C-alpha positions in Angstrom: -11.8 -9.5 30.6 -13.4 -12.9 31.2 -11.4 -16.1 31.0 -14.0 -17.3 28.5 -12.4 -14.9 26.0 -8.6 -15.1 26.1 -6.9 -12.1 24.5 -4.8 -12.9 21.4 -1.2 -12.0 21.5 1.1 -10.9 18.7 2.4 -14.4 18.5 -1.1 -15.8 18.2 -1.9 -13.4 15.4 1.3 -14.2 13.5 0.7 -17.9 13.8 -3.0 -17.5 12.8 -4.2 -20.7 14.5 -6.4 -19.6 17.4 -10.1 -20.0 16.9 -11.2 -18.8 20.4 -9.2 -15.7 21.2 -10.5 -12.1 21.3 -8.5 -9.9 18.9 -8.1 -6.3 19.9 -7.6 -3.7 17.2 -4.0 -3.2 18.3 -3.2 -6.9 17.7 -5.2 -7.4 14.5 -2.5 -5.8 12.4 -0.1 -8.6 13.2 -2.2 -11.2 11.3 -1.0 -12.2 7.8 -4.3 -11.1 6.2 -4.1 -7.6 7.5 -3.2 -4.8 5.1 0.0 -3.2 6.5 0.1 -0.1 4.3 -2.3 1.6 1.9 -2.7 4.9 0.1 -4.1 6.6 -2.9 -2.6 9.4 -4.9 -3.1 11.6 -8.0 -0.5 12.3 -10.7 -1.2 15.7 -12.2 1.4 17.0 -14.7 3.8 14.3 -13.5 3.7 15.1 -9.7 2.4 12.4 -7.3 0.3 13.8 -4.4 -1.3 11.8 -1.6 -5.1 12.1 -1.6 -7.2 13.1 1.3 -4.8 14.5 3.8 -4.3 13.0 7.3 -6.1 9.7 7.9 -6.5 9.0 4.2 -3.6 6.6 4.2 -2.2 4.0 6.5 1.5 3.5 7.4 2.6 5.8 4.5 4.6 8.9 5.2 5.2 10.2 1.8 5.6 9.6 -2.0 8.8 10.2 -3.9 8.6 11.3 -7.6 10.9 9.0 -9.6 10.3 10.6 -13.0 7.8 9.8 -15.7 5.3 7.5 -14.2 7.5 6.3 -11.4 6.5 6.8 -7.8 8.0 5.4 -4.6 5.7 4.7 -1.6 7.6 5.4 1.7 6.4 3.6 4.8 6.1 4.9 8.4 6.9 1.5 9.9 9.2 -0.7 7.8 8.4 -4.2 6.7 10.5 -6.9 8.4 12.0 -7.9 5.0 11.6 -7.3 1.3 9.3 -10.3 1.2 6.0 -8.4 1.0 3.7 -7.6 -1.8 1.7 -4.6 -3.1 -1.4 -4.5 -5.2 -1.5 -1.3 -7.4 -4.3 0.0 -9.6 -5.0 3.1 -11.4 -7.1 5.0 -14.0 -6.9 8.2 -16.0 -8.9 11.1 -14.7 -11.9 11.3 -15.3 -11.6 7.5 -15.3 -12.1 6.9 -19.0 -9.1 4.6 -19.5 -7.4 2.0 -17.3 -3.7 2.4 -16.9 -1.0 -0.3 -16.7 0.4 -0.5 -13.1 3.3 -2.4 -11.8 5.7 -2.6 -8.8 9.5 -2.5 -9.1 12.1 -2.5 -6.4 11.0 -3.6 -2.9 12.9 -2.2 0.1 11.9 -2.7 3.7 11.0 1.1 3.9 9.5 1.6 0.5 8.3 0.1 -2.8 8.6 1.6 -6.3 5.6 1.7 -8.6 5.1 2.5 -12.3 2.1 4.0 -14.0 2.0 3.5 -17.8 -0.6 4.8 -20.3 -1.2 1.9 -22.7 -1.9 4.5 -25.5 1.6 6.0 -25.1 3.6 3.2 -23.3 7.0 4.8 -23.8 5.9 8.3 -22.5 5.4 7.3 -18.8 2.3 8.1 -16.8 -0.9 9.7 -18.1 -0.6 13.4 -17.3 -3.6 13.2 -15.0 -4.3 9.9 -13.2 -5.5 8.4 -9.9 -3.6 5.5 -8.3 -4.0 3.3 -5.3 -1.9 0.7 -3.5 -2.3 -1.8 -0.7 0.6 -3.7 0.8 0.7 -7.0 2.7 3.4 -8.8 4.6 5.2 -9.0 7.9 6.2 -5.8 9.7 
């Protein structure tokens, strides 16, 4: 590689201050703006299932069914602390109604999510829904 294009290090990416370094795909994930985990899943008759098979999620090993509308996302590589955030969205299938989504307990290796049907808020998740999450923070 030419000296005209210095290669960014993990420290450069975490600091986020270099304007003239080449960033390789392996180092890009260390930048604060990079999504550190994402996935989508369906809930059919109360059971959360990852969508799309291998390659259809990033840094997610599995989901844990926590009961009515509750799903934990389990990470392949843990976050460095519980100071990360997840954005969660969802809709009923066939997509006719939005659902209320929230996050709960954050642990370095997982985050709890909740799916609530606004028409029946005390019953848990819509029996058939599609959900997605993207998580950001330091790993």
